[in-house]
Every structure is written in C-alpha cells, then in structure tokens.
Backbone as numpy.savetxt, mean C-alpha at the origin, in Angstrom:
# Nx Ny Nz CAx CAy CAz Cx Cy Cz
-23.07 7.72 0.47 -22.09 8.03 1.16 -21.94 8.02 2.45
-20.53 7.49 2.90 -20.54 7.28 4.28 -21.15 7.80 5.24
-21.63 7.03 6.44 -22.31 7.82 7.53 -21.63 7.67 8.38
-21.23 8.76 9.39 -20.39 8.96 10.49 -20.91 8.73 11.33
-20.56 7.70 12.63 -21.04 7.08 13.63 -20.23 7.41 14.63
-18.95 7.81 14.39 -17.76 7.87 15.93 -17.32 9.02 15.57
-17.41 9.61 17.12 -16.77 10.96 17.05 -15.31 10.52 17.80
-14.28 11.50 17.31 -12.61 11.50 18.05 -12.76 12.92 18.28
-11.76 12.97 19.54 -11.34 14.47 19.73 -9.87 14.18 20.14
-8.84 15.48 19.61 -7.73 15.37 19.35 -7.58 16.76 19.53
-6.39 16.89 20.44 -5.81 18.26 20.69 -4.69 18.34 19.61
-4.61 19.95 19.10 -3.46 20.26 18.13 -2.94 21.65 18.82
-1.81 21.50 18.14 -1.14 22.91 18.65 -1.82 23.82 17.61
-1.28 25.20 18.58 -2.07 26.54 17.85 -1.56 26.16 16.06
-0.11 26.11 15.97 0.99 26.04 14.79 0.04 24.56 14.07
0.00 23.59 14.56 -0.86 22.52 13.70 -2.27 22.77 13.38
-2.89 23.30 14.08 -4.57 23.68 13.45 -4.52 24.79 12.27
-3.43 26.13 12.68 -3.43 26.51 11.48 -2.91 26.31 10.22
-2.09 25.46 10.29 -1.61 24.78 9.07 -2.67 23.76 8.55
-3.47 22.94 9.39 -4.75 22.23 8.97 -5.42 22.95 8.49
-6.01 24.38 9.10 -6.95 25.06 8.55 -6.63 25.75 7.14
-5.28 25.88 7.07 -5.19 26.47 5.69 -4.83 25.30 4.60
-4.48 24.31 5.25 -4.53 23.18 3.70 -6.22 23.19 3.62
-7.16 22.79 4.59 -8.43 22.80 4.32 -9.14 23.79 3.51
-8.65 25.26 3.86 -9.47 26.42 2.92 -8.62 26.32 1.52
-7.17 25.82 1.06 -6.72 25.44 -0.25 -7.46 24.53 -0.96
-8.00 23.61 -0.30 -8.65 22.60 -1.01 -9.95 22.62 -1.03
-10.67 23.99 -0.41 -11.76 24.19 -0.15 -12.84 23.21 0.34
-12.36 22.53 1.47 -13.25 21.84 2.20 -13.40 22.02 3.52
-14.18 21.21 4.48 -14.15 21.76 6.16 -13.07 20.87 6.53
-12.29 21.44 7.49 -11.48 20.94 8.39 -11.43 19.27 8.92
-12.76 18.76 9.15 -13.06 17.58 9.54 -12.91 16.66 8.36
-13.28 17.26 7.13 -13.24 16.29 6.08 -11.66 16.04 5.66
-10.79 16.96 5.77 -9.47 16.70 5.38 -9.12 16.06 6.62
-9.44 16.27 7.61 -8.94 15.01 9.00 -9.47 13.66 8.63
-10.39 13.40 8.10 -11.05 12.20 7.70 -10.34 11.54 6.44
-9.92 12.39 5.57 -9.23 11.99 4.51 -7.74 11.34 4.87
-7.06 12.21 5.87 -5.97 11.91 6.12 -5.72 10.71 7.30
-6.90 10.55 7.82 -7.01 9.38 8.80 -7.28 8.23 7.40
-7.80 8.31 6.68 -8.31 6.80 5.67 -6.78 6.77 4.93
-5.92 7.96 4.43 -4.93 7.45 3.83 -4.09 6.76 4.89
-4.03 7.14 6.05 -3.25 6.55 7.02 -3.79 4.79 7.15
-4.80 4.72 7.13 -5.32 2.94 7.28 -5.34 2.62 5.95
-5.27 3.17 5.05 -4.82 2.32 3.82 -3.44 2.19 3.40
-2.79 2.96 4.25 -1.17 2.78 3.82 -0.46 2.01 4.84
-1.41 1.57 5.82 -0.85 0.24 6.96 -1.68 -0.84 6.43
-2.85 -0.90 5.87 -3.43 -1.95 5.28 -2.31 -2.62 4.07
-1.95 -1.80 3.17 -0.95 -2.10 1.89 0.37 -2.80 2.73
0.80 -1.97 3.77 2.15 -2.46 4.31 1.80 -3.85 4.87
0.65 -4.10 5.79 0.56 -5.41 5.97 0.46 -6.24 5.01
-0.23 -6.10 3.87 -0.24 -6.90 2.62 0.93 -7.11 2.10
1.78 -6.27 2.12 3.00 -6.33 1.50 3.92 -7.61 2.28
3.68 -7.00 3.90 4.97 -7.94 4.76 4.22 -9.38 4.30
2.78 -9.83 4.44 2.62 -10.92 4.47 2.76 -11.47 3.17
2.90 -10.63 1.88 3.46 -11.47 0.80 4.90 -11.57 0.50
5.57 -10.79 1.51 7.25 -11.21 1.52 7.16 -12.56 2.18
6.50 -12.59 3.10 6.86 -13.93 4.15 6.08 -15.31 3.44
5.18 -14.57 2.40 5.03 -16.15 1.76 6.00 -16.33 0.66
6.68 -15.47 -0.03 7.80 -15.48 -0.92 9.19 -16.15 -0.33
9.25 -15.42 0.88 10.40 -16.44 1.63 9.90 -18.02 2.05
8.82 -18.26 2.39 8.45 -19.50 2.67 8.49 -20.51 1.57
8.36 -20.18 0.37 8.60 -20.81 -0.80 10.23 -21.70 -0.80
9.79 -22.77 -1.23 11.00 -23.79 -1.07 12.28 -23.14 -2.25
13.38 -23.37 -1.97 14.69 -22.75 -2.79 14.59 -23.44 -4.09
15.39 -23.12 -4.88 15.45 -23.70 -6.42 16.97 -23.71 -6.66
17.19 -24.50 -7.32 18.85 -24.50 -8.00 19.22 -23.40 -8.84
20.41 -22.91 -8.71 20.74 -21.95 -9.72 21.36 -22.79 -10.82
20.78 -22.29 -12.01 21.43 -22.75 -13.05 22.69 -22.27 -13.41
23.54 -23.27 -13.70 24.87 -22.55 -14.49 24.92 -21.93 -15.55
23.98 -22.19 -16.89 24.15 -21.52 -17.73 22.87 -21.03 -17.53
22.69 -19.60 -17.46 21.35 -18.75 -17.40 20.76 -18.91 -18.89
21.36 -18.68 -20.01 20.85 -18.82 -21.36 20.38 -20.04 -21.51
20.77 -20.88 -21.16 20.40 -22.46 -21.47 18.96 -22.78 -20.90
19.02 -22.59 -19.71 18.12 -22.56 -18.76 16.90 -21.52 -19.31
17.17 -20.33 -19.63 16.10 -19.47 -20.22 15.27 -19.83 -21.39
16.52 -20.17 -22.07 15.94 -21.40 -23.56 14.88 -22.33 -23.42
15.46 -23.31 -22.42 14.63 -24.71 -22.17 13.04 -24.24 -21.08
13.16 -22.92 -20.48 11.77 -22.23 -19.65 11.11 -22.00 -20.80
11.51 -21.23 -21.73 10.54 -20.39 -22.79 10.20 -21.29 -23.58
10.88 -22.50 -23.85 10.41 -23.72 -24.69 9.41 -24.16 -23.85
9.67 -24.74 -22.68 8.45 -25.55 -21.94 7.07 -24.56 -21.79
7.50 -23.43 -21.77 6.60 -22.33 -21.82 5.62 -22.55 -22.87
6.07 -22.34 -24.08 5.32 -22.34 -25.52 4.70 -23.68 -25.44
5.19 -24.73 -25.11 4.58 -26.12 -25.32 3.30 -26.20 -24.14
3.41 -25.68 -23.33 2.35 -25.66 -21.91 1.27 -24.88 -22.62
1.72 -23.41 -22.93 0.60 -22.37 -22.93 0.29 -21.93 -24.44
0.83 -22.73 -25.21 0.74 -22.52 -26.89 1.07 -21.40 -27.05
C-alpha cells in the first residue's frame, strides 16, 4: 500500500465539492481517495502523452525510403525475404 507523505490543499467551489462528494459516495470511497485516483489518472495520461510524443519524434527521425512503383511486387519480395530470414 502506498504511503502518503505529502499534503496538498485545494479550494473548490460549492458545486465542485458537492459533485465530487456525490461521486465519492456513489463509489463508496472517501473523497480523498477519489481525488488521489484522479491525480494518478492525470499523471498517467501525461506520461502516456509524453511517450507517444517521443515515439512520434523517433519515427519522424527515421530515414526515408523509396516508394515502390508496384506495391504487389514489393510486397511479394518483402514476404519472400521475410520467410528466408525468419523461417
């Protein structure tokens, strides 16, 4: 189980507080747990976004390749070559 060591204070509007409290009650958990889960989801989403951005930059940095004039012929040669190298 995670050990919580840091405290954060946030001010909410009455509407926000009531909405969050209603969600917490519907999920049968404390409001603090609901807020921690929301924070974790946001952090995870940002991490995934960063990973996708890095992957896209890496793909865009790859050298270009020639476009085959006859795709079916290129595909046949590619598959033949793949069978030769991978069995």
